[in-house]
C-alpha positions as YAML, in Angstrom:
chain: A
units: angstrom
residues:
- id: 1
  name: MET
  ca: [34.05, -15.85, 21.77]
- id: 2
  name: THR
  ca: [34.52, -14.36, 18.51]
- id: 3
  name: GLN
  ca: [35.35, -16.35, 15.63]
- id: 4
  name: PRO
  ca: [37.81, -15.36, 13.15]
- id: 5
  name: THR
  ca: [36.60, -13.80, 9.97]
- id: 6
  name: ARG
  ca: [37.35, -15.86, 7.00]
- id: 7
  name: THR
  ca: [38.95, -13.89, 4.43]
- id: 8
  name: ARG
  ca: [36.72, -15.20, 1.12]
- id: 9
  name: ARG
  ca: [38.88, -16.63, -1.93]
- id: 10
  name: PRO
  ca: [38.81, -14.28, -5.17]
- id: 11
  name: THR
  ca: [36.63, -16.19, -7.78]
- id: 12
  name: LEU
  ca: [36.84, -16.54, -11.88]
- id: 13
  name: GLU
  ca: [33.99, -13.78, -11.66]
- id: 14
  name: ASP
  ca: [35.81, -11.58, -9.25]
- id: 15
  name: VAL
  ca: [39.19, -11.39, -11.83]
- id: 16
  name: ALA
  ca: [36.77, -11.16, -14.64]
- id: 17
  name: ARG
  ca: [34.95, -8.25, -13.13]
- id: 18
  name: ARG
  ca: [38.41, -6.75, -12.39]
- id: 19
  name: SER
  ca: [39.60, -7.18, -16.08]
- id: 20
  name: GLY
  ca: [36.55, -5.96, -17.73]
- id: 21
  name: VAL
  ca: [36.51, -9.26, -19.78]
- id: 22
  name: SER
  ca: [33.99, -12.30, -19.83]
- id: 23
  name: LYS
  ca: [34.64, -15.38, -17.42]
- id: 24
  name: SER
  ca: [34.99, -17.50, -20.63]
- id: 25
  name: THR
  ca: [38.16, -15.06, -21.83]
- id: 26
  name: VAL
  ca: [39.67, -15.43, -18.36]
- id: 27
  name: SER
  ca: [39.08, -19.18, -18.55]
- id: 28
  name: ARG
  ca: [41.02, -19.11, -21.92]
- id: 29
  name: VAL
  ca: [43.74, -17.54, -20.72]
- id: 30
  name: ILE
  ca: [44.18, -19.73, -17.58]
- id: 31
  name: ASN
  ca: [44.21, -22.62, -19.74]
- id: 32
  name: SER
  ca: [46.96, -20.99, -22.15]
- id: 33
  name: GLU
  ca: [44.79, -21.24, -25.28]
- id: 34
  name: ALA
  ca: [45.84, -18.96, -28.20]
- id: 35
  name: ARG
  ca: [42.26, -17.11, -29.04]
- id: 36
  name: VAL
  ca: [43.18, -14.20, -26.83]
- id: 37
  name: ARG
  ca: [45.00, -10.79, -27.77]
- id: 38
  name: ALA
  ca: [48.48, -10.65, -26.03]
- id: 39
  name: GLU
  ca: [47.28, -7.43, -24.52]
- id: 40
  name: VAL
  ca: [44.21, -8.84, -22.91]
- id: 41
  name: VAL
  ca: [46.53, -11.99, -21.69]
- id: 42
  name: ASP
  ca: [48.95, -9.40, -19.85]
- id: 43
  name: ARG
  ca: [45.75, -7.68, -18.17]
- id: 44
  name: VAL
  ca: [44.22, -11.12, -16.93]
- id: 45
  name: ARG
  ca: [47.61, -12.45, -15.61]
- id: 46
  name: GLU
  ca: [47.98, -8.81, -13.75]
- id: 47
  name: VAL
  ca: [44.60, -9.07, -11.93]
- id: 48
  name: ILE
  ca: [44.95, -13.09, -10.99]
- id: 49
  name: ALA
  ca: [48.31, -11.99, -9.41]
- id: 50
  name: GLU
  ca: [46.60, -8.72, -7.58]
- id: 51
  name: LEU
  ca: [43.87, -11.01, -6.43]
- id: 52
  name: GLY
  ca: [45.91, -13.85, -5.54]
- id: 53
  name: TYR
  ca: [43.27, -15.74, -7.44]
- id: 54
  name: VAL
  ca: [44.10, -19.46, -7.44]
- id: 55
  name: PRO
  ca: [42.03, -21.69, -10.13]
- id: 56
  name: ASN
  ca: [40.00, -24.76, -8.46]
- id: 57
  name: GLN
  ca: [42.41, -27.63, -10.07]
- id: 58
  name: ALA
  ca: [40.05, -30.46, -10.29]
- id: 59
  name: ALA
  ca: [37.24, -28.14, -12.18]
- id: 60
  name: ARG
  ca: [39.73, -27.25, -14.55]
- id: 61
  name: GLN
  ca: [40.88, -30.72, -15.01]
- id: 62
  name: LEU
  ca: [37.13, -31.96, -15.66]
- id: 63
  name: VAL
  ca: [37.12, -28.64, -18.14]
- id: 64
  name: THR
  ca: [40.71, -29.46, -19.93]
- id: 65
  name: HIS
  ca: [41.12, -32.73, -19.82]
- id: 66
  name: ARG
  ca: [44.88, -31.93, -18.54]
- id: 67
  name: THR
  ca: [46.56, -32.35, -15.14]
- id: 68
  name: GLY
  ca: [49.03, -29.52, -14.89]
- id: 69
  name: ALA
  ca: [51.96, -31.80, -14.41]
- id: 70
  name: VAL
  ca: [54.82, -32.81, -17.11]
- id: 71
  name: ALA
  ca: [57.55, -35.92, -16.10]
- id: 72
  name: VAL
  ca: [60.86, -34.95, -16.17]
- id: 73
  name: VAL
  ca: [62.36, -38.36, -16.41]
- id: 74
  name: ALA
  ca: [66.04, -39.38, -16.48]
- id: 75
  name: THR
  ca: [67.65, -42.51, -16.46]
- id: 76
  name: GLN
  ca: [70.38, -41.42, -14.11]
- id: 77
  name: PRO
  ca: [71.09, -42.00, -10.49]
- id: 78
  name: GLU
  ca: [69.53, -39.13, -8.77]
- id: 79
  name: ASN
  ca: [72.36, -37.90, -6.65]
- id: 80
  name: ARG
  ca: [74.76, -38.00, -9.90]
- id: 81
  name: LEU
  ca: [72.22, -35.69, -11.70]
- id: 82
  name: PHE
  ca: [71.29, -32.96, -8.94]
- id: 83
  name: LEU
  ca: [75.15, -32.70, -9.06]
- id: 84
  name: ASP
  ca: [75.49, -31.89, -12.40]
- id: 85
  name: PRO
  ca: [75.43, -28.34, -13.44]
- id: 86
  name: PHE
  ca: [74.01, -28.89, -17.04]
- id: 87
  name: PHE
  ca: [70.99, -30.89, -15.95]
- id: 88
  name: ASP
  ca: [70.27, -28.39, -13.69]
- id: 89
  name: ARG
  ca: [70.29, -25.61, -16.48]
- id: 90
  name: HIS
  ca: [67.94, -27.80, -18.26]
- id: 91
  name: LEU
  ca: [65.56, -27.66, -15.18]
- id: 92
  name: ARG
  ca: [65.89, -23.98, -14.89]
- id: 93
  name: GLY
  ca: [64.63, -23.56, -18.75]
- id: 94
  name: ILE
  ca: [62.13, -26.16, -18.36]
- id: 95
  name: ARG
  ca: [60.46, -24.62, -14.83]
- id: 96
  name: ARG
  ca: [60.58, -21.47, -16.65]
- id: 97
  name: GLU
  ca: [58.22, -22.29, -19.23]
- id: 98
  name: LEU
  ca: [55.99, -24.76, -17.30]
- id: 99
  name: ALA
  ca: [55.54, -21.78, -15.07]
- id: 100
  name: ARG
  ca: [54.05, -19.56, -18.08]
- id: 101
  name: HIS
  ca: [51.38, -22.49, -18.35]
- id: 102
  name: GLY
  ca: [50.70, -22.88, -14.75]
- id: 103
  name: ALA
  ca: [51.95, -26.57, -14.90]
- id: 104
  name: GLN
  ca: [54.74, -27.95, -12.22]
- id: 105
  name: ALA
  ca: [57.55, -30.74, -13.22]
- id: 106
  name: VAL
  ca: [57.30, -33.98, -11.59]
- id: 107
  name: LEU
  ca: [60.54, -35.50, -11.64]
- id: 108
  name: LEU
  ca: [61.23, -39.45, -12.13]
- id: 109
  name: PHE
  ca: [64.39, -41.25, -11.70]
- id: 110
  name: LEU
  ca: [64.92, -44.69, -13.57]
- id: 111
  name: ASP
  ca: [68.07, -46.07, -11.85]
- id: 112
  name: GLU
  ca: [67.34, -49.57, -11.35]
- id: 113
  name: PRO
  ca: [65.88, -52.10, -13.17]
- id: 114
  name: ASP
  ca: [62.69, -52.16, -11.00]
- id: 115
  name: ASP
  ca: [62.07, -48.51, -11.43]
- id: 116
  name: TYR
  ca: [60.63, -48.91, -15.19]
- id: 117
  name: ALA
  ca: [57.21, -50.91, -13.88]
- id: 118
  name: ARG
  ca: [57.00, -47.91, -11.12]
- id: 119
  name: VAL
  ca: [57.43, -45.07, -13.58]
- id: 120
  name: ALA
  ca: [54.98, -47.28, -16.53]
- id: 121
  name: ASP
  ca: [52.12, -47.23, -13.55]
- id: 122
  name: TYR
  ca: [52.55, -43.59, -13.26]
- id: 123
  name: LEU
  ca: [53.22, -42.35, -16.63]
- id: 124
  name: GLY
  ca: [49.64, -44.67, -17.24]
- id: 125
  name: GLY
  ca: [47.74, -43.35, -14.50]
- id: 126
  name: GLY
  ca: [46.71, -39.83, -16.29]
- id: 127
  name: HIS
  ca: [48.82, -38.19, -13.75]
- id: 128
  name: VAL
  ca: [50.68, -35.85, -16.11]
- id: 129
  name: ASP
  ca: [49.88, -34.47, -19.43]
- id: 130
  name: GLY
  ca: [53.73, -35.26, -21.20]
- id: 131
  name: ALA
  ca: [56.86, -36.19, -20.61]
- id: 132
  name: LEU
  ca: [60.37, -35.02, -21.15]
- id: 133
  name: LEU
  ca: [63.00, -37.37, -21.23]
- id: 134
  name: PHE
  ca: [66.61, -37.31, -20.60]
- id: 135
  name: SER
  ca: [69.90, -39.44, -20.50]
- id: 136
  name: LEU
  ca: [68.49, -42.62, -22.43]
- id: 137
  name: ARG
  ca: [70.63, -45.10, -23.90]
- id: 138
  name: PRO
  ca: [70.48, -47.55, -27.48]
- id: 139
  name: GLY
  ca: [68.01, -50.18, -26.54]
- id: 140
  name: ASP
  ca: [66.07, -48.34, -23.45]
- id: 141
  name: ARG
  ca: [62.41, -49.45, -23.14]
- id: 142
  name: LEU
  ca: [60.82, -46.31, -21.85]
- id: 143
  name: PRO
  ca: [60.72, -44.65, -25.70]
- id: 144
  name: GLN
  ca: [58.59, -47.95, -26.38]
- id: 145
  name: MET
  ca: [56.21, -47.71, -23.13]
- id: 146
  name: ILE
  ca: [55.69, -43.94, -23.83]
- id: 147
  name: ASP
  ca: [54.69, -44.56, -27.41]
- id: 148
  name: ARG
  ca: [52.37, -47.27, -25.95]
- id: 149
  name: LEU
  ca: [51.14, -45.01, -23.87]
- id: 150
  name: GLY
  ca: [50.46, -42.86, -26.22]
- id: 151
  name: LEU
  ca: [51.89, -39.68, -24.24]
- id: 152
  name: PRO
  ca: [53.70, -36.74, -25.89]
- id: 153
  name: ALA
  ca: [57.01, -36.73, -25.15]
- id: 154
  name: VAL
  ca: [60.31, -34.46, -26.15]
- id: 155
  name: PHE
  ca: [63.84, -35.96, -25.65]
- id: 156
  name: GLY
  ca: [66.68, -33.60, -24.23]
- id: 157
  name: GLY
  ca: [69.20, -34.48, -27.01]
- id: 158
  name: ARG
  ca: [69.18, -36.63, -30.13]
- id: 159
  name: PRO
  ca: [68.07, -39.97, -29.18]
- id: 160
  name: LEU
  ca: [70.70, -42.75, -30.03]
- id: 161
  name: LEU
  ca: [68.70, -45.63, -31.37]
- id: 162
  name: ARG
  ca: [69.87, -48.98, -32.74]
- id: 163
  name: ASP
  ca: [68.57, -49.96, -36.02]
- id: 164
  name: ALA
  ca: [65.96, -52.36, -34.52]
- id: 165
  name: ASP
  ca: [64.44, -49.84, -32.12]
- id: 166
  name: PRO
  ca: [60.97, -49.48, -33.62]
- id: 167
  name: VAL
  ca: [60.45, -46.14, -32.19]
- id: 168
  name: ARG
  ca: [61.42, -42.98, -34.80]
- id: 169
  name: GLY
  ca: [60.90, -39.55, -35.10]
- id: 170
  name: GLN
  ca: [60.68, -38.71, -31.88]
- id: 171
  name: ALA
  ca: [60.61, -34.81, -31.13]
- id: 172
  name: TYR
  ca: [63.97, -33.32, -29.26]
- id: 173
  name: VAL
  ca: [65.84, -30.38, -28.54]
- id: 174
  name: ASP
  ca: [69.80, -30.73, -28.65]
- id: 175
  name: GLY
  ca: [72.76, -28.47, -29.48]
- id: 176
  name: ASP
  ca: [74.71, -28.51, -32.61]
- id: 177
  name: ASN
  ca: [77.23, -30.78, -31.08]
- id: 178
  name: ARG
  ca: [79.30, -31.77, -34.38]
- id: 179
  name: GLY
  ca: [79.28, -28.13, -35.63]
- id: 180
  name: GLY
  ca: [80.37, -26.81, -31.82]
- id: 181
  name: ALA
  ca: [83.22, -29.64, -32.01]
- id: 182
  name: ARG
  ca: [84.34, -28.51, -35.35]
- id: 183
  name: GLN
  ca: [84.82, -24.89, -34.25]
- id: 184
  name: ALA
  ca: [86.49, -25.92, -30.99]
- id: 185
  name: VAL
  ca: [89.16, -27.92, -33.09]
- id: 186
  name: ARG
  ca: [89.64, -25.40, -35.94]
- id: 187
  name: HIS
  ca: [90.38, -23.02, -33.44]
- id: 188
  name: LEU
  ca: [93.27, -25.22, -32.05]
- id: 189
  name: VAL
  ca: [94.52, -25.96, -35.85]
- id: 190
  name: SER
  ca: [94.49, -21.94, -36.38]
- id: 191
  name: LEU
  ca: [96.85, -22.05, -33.21]
- id: 192
  name: GLY
  ca: [99.40, -24.23, -34.85]
- id: 193
  name: ARG
  ca: [98.83, -27.11, -32.85]
- id: 194
  name: THR
  ca: [99.26, -30.49, -34.45]
- id: 195
  name: ARG
  ca: [99.09, -33.19, -31.89]
- id: 196
  name: ILE
  ca: [95.67, -32.63, -31.12]
- id: 197
  name: ALA
  ca: [93.89, -35.05, -29.08]
- id: 198
  name: THR
  ca: [90.25, -35.53, -27.42]
- id: 199
  name: VAL
  ca: [88.09, -36.46, -24.38]
- id: 200
  name: THR
  ca: [85.07, -37.98, -25.45]
- id: 201
  name: GLY
  ca: [81.54, -38.58, -23.30]
- id: 202
  name: PRO
  ca: [80.59, -42.73, -23.75]
- id: 203
  name: TYR
  ca: [79.76, -42.16, -27.15]
- id: 204
  name: ASP
  ca: [77.93, -45.76, -27.29]
- id: 205
  name: GLN
  ca: [75.62, -44.04, -25.12]
- id: 206
  name: GLU
  ca: [75.29, -40.62, -25.71]
- id: 207
  name: SER
  ca: [74.56, -38.90, -29.25]
- id: 208
  name: SER
  ca: [76.26, -35.58, -28.00]
- id: 209
  name: ALA
  ca: [79.07, -37.55, -27.28]
- id: 210
  name: ALA
  ca: [79.05, -39.55, -30.70]
- id: 211
  name: ASP
  ca: [78.58, -36.14, -32.57]
- id: 212
  name: ARG
  ca: [81.15, -34.30, -30.62]
- id: 213
  name: LEU
  ca: [83.62, -37.04, -31.54]
- id: 214
  name: ALA
  ca: [82.90, -36.75, -35.21]
- id: 215
  name: GLY
  ca: [83.15, -33.13, -35.15]
- id: 216
  name: TYR
  ca: [87.00, -33.89, -33.92]
- id: 217
  name: GLN
  ca: [87.38, -36.06, -36.91]
- id: 218
  name: ASP
  ca: [85.82, -33.91, -39.13]
- id: 219
  name: VAL
  ca: [88.78, -31.77, -38.83]
- id: 220
  name: VAL
  ca: [91.60, -33.91, -37.88]
- id: 221
  name: PRO
  ca: [90.54, -36.81, -39.82]
- id: 222
  name: ASP
  ca: [93.68, -38.83, -39.73]
- id: 223
  name: ALA
  ca: [94.19, -38.48, -35.86]
- id: 224
  name: SER
  ca: [95.70, -41.96, -34.50]
- id: 225
  name: ALA
  ca: [93.36, -43.47, -32.36]
- id: 226
  name: GLN
  ca: [95.87, -42.99, -29.69]
- id: 227
  name: LEU
  ca: [94.80, -39.40, -29.45]
- id: 228
  name: ILE
  ca: [91.18, -40.37, -28.18]
- id: 229
  name: GLU
  ca: [90.46, -41.58, -24.99]
- id: 230
  name: ARG
  ca: [87.03, -42.07, -23.73]
- id: 231
  name: ALA
  ca: [85.36, -40.70, -20.28]
- id: 232
  name: ASP
  ca: [82.10, -40.39, -18.83]
- id: 233
  name: TYR
  ca: [81.18, -36.53, -18.52]
- id: 234
  name: THR
  ca: [82.56, -36.24, -14.55]
- id: 235
  name: GLN
  ca: [85.47, -34.43, -13.57]
- id: 236
  name: ARG
  ca: [87.26, -37.54, -12.36]
- id: 237
  name: GLY
  ca: [86.86, -39.13, -15.55]
- id: 238
  name: GLY
  ca: [88.09, -36.19, -17.46]
- id: 239
  name: ALA
  ca: [90.90, -36.44, -14.95]
- id: 240
  name: ASP
  ca: [91.66, -40.03, -15.64]
- id: 241
  name: ALA
  ca: [91.23, -39.28, -19.38]
- id: 242
  name: MET
  ca: [94.06, -36.76, -19.83]
- id: 243
  name: ALA
  ca: [96.57, -38.97, -17.53]
- id: 244
  name: ALA
  ca: [95.69, -41.95, -19.92]
- id: 245
  name: LEU
  ca: [96.52, -39.69, -23.31]
- id: 246
  name: LEU
  ca: [99.50, -38.34, -22.03]
- id: 247
  name: ASP
  ca: [101.29, -41.63, -21.02]
- id: 248
  name: ARG
  ca: [100.33, -42.57, -24.35]
- id: 249
  name: CYS
  ca: [101.13, -39.69, -26.32]
- id: 250
  name: PRO
  ca: [103.69, -37.03, -24.40]
- id: 251
  name: GLY
  ca: [103.92, -34.92, -27.58]
- id: 252
  name: LEU
  ca: [100.35, -33.78, -27.63]
- id: 253
  name: ASP
  ca: [99.99, -30.22, -27.51]
- id: 254
  name: ALA
  ca: [96.13, -29.73, -27.56]
- id: 255
  name: VAL
  ca: [93.23, -31.54, -26.30]
- id: 256
  name: PHE
  ca: [89.42, -31.02, -27.18]
- id: 257
  name: VAL
  ca: [87.46, -32.04, -24.30]
- id: 258
  name: ALA
  ca: [83.96, -32.91, -24.81]
- id: 259
  name: SER
  ca: [82.35, -31.20, -21.60]
- id: 260
  name: ASP
  ca: [83.54, -28.44, -19.20]
- id: 261
  name: LEU
  ca: [83.25, -30.71, -16.06]
- id: 262
  name: MET
  ca: [85.52, -33.23, -17.83]
- id: 263
  name: ALA
  ca: [87.94, -30.34, -19.06]
- id: 264
  name: SER
  ca: [88.27, -28.98, -15.43]
- id: 265
  name: GLY
  ca: [89.50, -32.40, -14.48]
- id: 266
  name: ALA
  ca: [91.82, -32.37, -17.70]
- id: 267
  name: LEU
  ca: [93.62, -29.21, -16.55]
- id: 268
  name: GLN
  ca: [93.89, -30.76, -12.82]
- id: 269
  name: THR
  ca: [96.21, -33.65, -14.60]
- id: 270
  name: LEU
  ca: [97.69, -30.90, -16.63]
- id: 271
  name: ARG
  ca: [98.86, -29.24, -13.91]
- id: 272
  name: GLU
  ca: [100.00, -32.04, -11.74]
- id: 273
  name: ARG
  ca: [102.02, -33.14, -14.55]
- id: 274
  name: GLY
  ca: [103.85, -29.67, -15.03]
- id: 275
  name: ARG
  ca: [102.10, -28.59, -18.40]
- id: 276
  name: ARG
  ca: [101.82, -25.23, -18.81]
- id: 277
  name: VAL
  ca: [98.35, -24.06, -20.29]
- id: 278
  name: PRO
  ca: [98.31, -23.13, -22.91]
- id: 279
  name: GLN
  ca: [102.04, -22.73, -23.58]
- id: 280
  name: ASP
  ca: [102.47, -26.70, -23.60]
- id: 281
  name: VAL
  ca: [99.01, -27.83, -24.21]
- id: 282
  name: ALA
  ca: [95.81, -25.80, -25.32]
- id: 283
  name: VAL
  ca: [92.51, -26.79, -24.21]
- id: 284
  name: VAL
  ca: [88.91, -26.33, -25.49]
- id: 285
  name: GLY
  ca: [85.84, -27.55, -23.24]
- id: 286
  name: PHE
  ca: [82.39, -27.72, -24.30]
- id: 287
  name: ASP
  ca: [79.16, -26.31, -22.89]
- id: 288
  name: ASP
  ca: [80.21, -22.97, -21.21]
- id: 289
  name: LEU
  ca: [79.09, -23.67, -18.04]
- id: 290
  name: ARG
  ca: [80.11, -20.36, -16.66]
- id: 291
  name: GLU
  ca: [80.39, -21.55, -13.22]
- id: 292
  name: ILE
  ca: [83.00, -23.99, -14.26]
- id: 293
  name: ALA
  ca: [84.75, -22.14, -17.22]
- id: 294
  name: GLU
  ca: [85.54, -19.10, -15.49]
- id: 295
  name: SER
  ca: [86.93, -20.36, -12.21]
- id: 296
  name: THR
  ca: [89.31, -23.12, -13.63]
- id: 297
  name: GLU
  ca: [92.89, -21.96, -13.90]
- id: 298
  name: PRO
  ca: [93.43, -20.73, -16.57]
- id: 299
  name: PRO
  ca: [89.79, -19.80, -17.56]
- id: 300
  name: LEU
  ca: [88.41, -22.49, -20.36]
- id: 301
  name: THR
  ca: [87.77, -21.76, -23.91]
- id: 302
  name: THR
  ca: [84.65, -23.52, -24.78]
- id: 303
  name: VAL
  ca: [81.86, -23.95, -26.99]
- id: 304
  name: HIS
  ca: [78.95, -22.07, -25.87]
- id: 305
  name: GLN
  ca: [75.25, -23.59, -26.02]
- id: 306
  name: ASP
  ca: [72.36, -22.17, -24.27]
- id: 307
  name: VAL
  ca: [71.36, -25.14, -22.22]
- id: 308
  name: GLU
  ca: [68.66, -23.24, -20.15]
- id: 309
  name: GLU
  ca: [67.13, -22.28, -23.67]
- id: 310
  name: MET
  ca: [66.93, -25.90, -24.41]
- id: 311
  name: GLY
  ca: [65.36, -26.95, -21.54]
- id: 312
  name: ARG
  ca: [62.43, -24.27, -22.29]
- id: 313
  name: LEU
  ca: [62.23, -24.98, -26.25]
- id: 314
  name: MET
  ca: [61.77, -28.93, -24.46]
- id: 315
  name: ALA
  ca: [58.63, -27.51, -22.88]
- id: 316
  name: ARG
  ca: [57.36, -25.33, -25.48]
- id: 317
  name: LEU
  ca: [57.37, -28.43, -27.79]
- id: 318
  name: LEU
  ca: [55.81, -30.30, -25.47]
- id: 319
  name: PHE
  ca: [52.87, -27.99, -25.02]
- id: 320
  name: ASP
  ca: [52.77, -27.48, -28.62]
- id: 321
  name: ARG
  ca: [51.83, -31.10, -28.81]
- id: 322
  name: THR
  ca: [49.59, -31.05, -25.85]
- id: 323
  name: GLU
  ca: [47.47, -28.11, -26.63]
- id: 324
  name: HIS
  ca: [47.36, -28.45, -30.55]
- id: 325
  name: PRO
  ca: [47.64, -32.20, -30.96]
- id: 326
  name: ASP
  ca: [45.96, -31.89, -34.65]
- id: 327
  name: ALA
  ca: [48.61, -29.31, -35.75]
- id: 328
  name: PRO
  ca: [51.97, -30.22, -37.57]
- id: 329
  name: ALA
  ca: [54.71, -29.99, -34.75]
- id: 330
  name: LEU
  ca: [58.27, -29.52, -35.45]
- id: 331
  name: SER
  ca: [59.75, -32.77, -34.72]
- id: 332
  name: SER
  ca: [62.94, -31.56, -33.30]
- id: 333
  name: VAL
  ca: [65.37, -28.01, -32.50]
- id: 334
  name: VAL
  ca: [68.97, -28.01, -32.78]
- id: 335
  name: VAL
  ca: [70.08, -24.83, -30.97]
- id: 336
  name: PRO
  ca: [73.30, -23.44, -32.55]
- id: 337
  name: THR
  ca: [76.60, -23.23, -30.83]
- id: 338
  name: ARG
  ca: [79.61, -20.54, -30.63]
- id: 339
  name: LEU
  ca: [83.35, -20.44, -29.69]
- id: 340
  name: VAL
  ca: [84.01, -18.20, -26.01]
- id: 341
  name: LEU
  ca: [87.76, -17.68, -26.28]
- id: 342
  name: ARG
  ca: [89.54, -17.39, -22.65]
- id: 343
  name: LYS
  ca: [92.67, -17.64, -21.63]
- id: 344
  name: SER
  ca: [93.19, -21.91, -22.04]
- id: 345
  name: ALA
  ca: [93.51, -21.67, -25.64]
...
C-alpha cells in the first residue's frame, strides 16, 4: 500500500534563502528586534506568509526567553465583559498589535476571591511575557501581586489608587475623560440649557467616572447635588438613573451621561416619560460606540475616543517594556477626545 507523501515543513533556512538574507536576519524579524530595515522586515514577512513558515515555538522560547503570550486580566464577571462593546473594542486593538509581534492573548477573569490565587499561580509560572490589566478598583491586590512577580504590566485606564496603595507609577493608557466631559457640558451650555444633570459611573471605583464627573463640575461648578446620579455603566443603570433624576428635578433640560450604553437607557426613560429629545431634554453621551450612538432614537451626540487604538497602545507599551527593558519607557498615554454632533443635542 502506498504511503501518503508528507509535505516537508518550510524551515528558517528556506525563508532566508527565498528572502536573500541570513538566517540571523530572519530570526531578528521573527522576534521583532529593532535592528532590521523596514523594507527587509516587509520582504521576510512576505516570504513567511508565502511559504507558510511557522517558527518552532519551543526553540524560540529558549533563545528569546519569551513565551509569545500576554495575559489580559479583568476584575469583572466574564459574561458582563463580553456584552460590553467598550471592552470588545479594546480587545480588537490589543489583538491587532499582538498579531504584529506574533503573540497571543490569554484572557483571565477575576470574579471570585479565590480567583486571585489561581491567577497569581498562572502569572508567576512563566506562561506569559506581561499583563494588560482592566477594571481594577482601589485596594485591589492585583497591582501588588504583579509587582512582586516582576511582570511587566500596563493598565487600561488610570489606576484609581488609595493613598495607602504601595505600587505607584504604573504605565497606563486612558482617554482624556475630564477634557471630553468638559466639551460635552460646554456644548450643552452653548445650547442655552441651564438645568444640566449628569449620570456618572461608579466614581469611587473607576477613574474614568471620577474624571468625567470632574469635567462636568469644571463647567457647572455650582450644580446642585440633586442633578448628579450615579449608575454602573449599563443600559439598565442609565435608565434607572434618568428616572431618579426626573423624579427629583422634573425641570432639568439637559443631561450629560458618562457612557453611550447608559445614555441609551436614559433615552428610553425619557421616551417613556414623554420628554422630547432634544427639544425638552438634550442628551450627550461618552465613548462614541457607533453601534450604539447611531442606532438610538434620536442618534446620540457623544464624546469620541478611539477605544481600539487605546487597546493597541496598551500592547505597544507592554512590548516596549518587554523588548527593551533597559530603555526609558513612557509611563502613560492619554488619548485625545472630540465631540461628535448628532441629533440628541
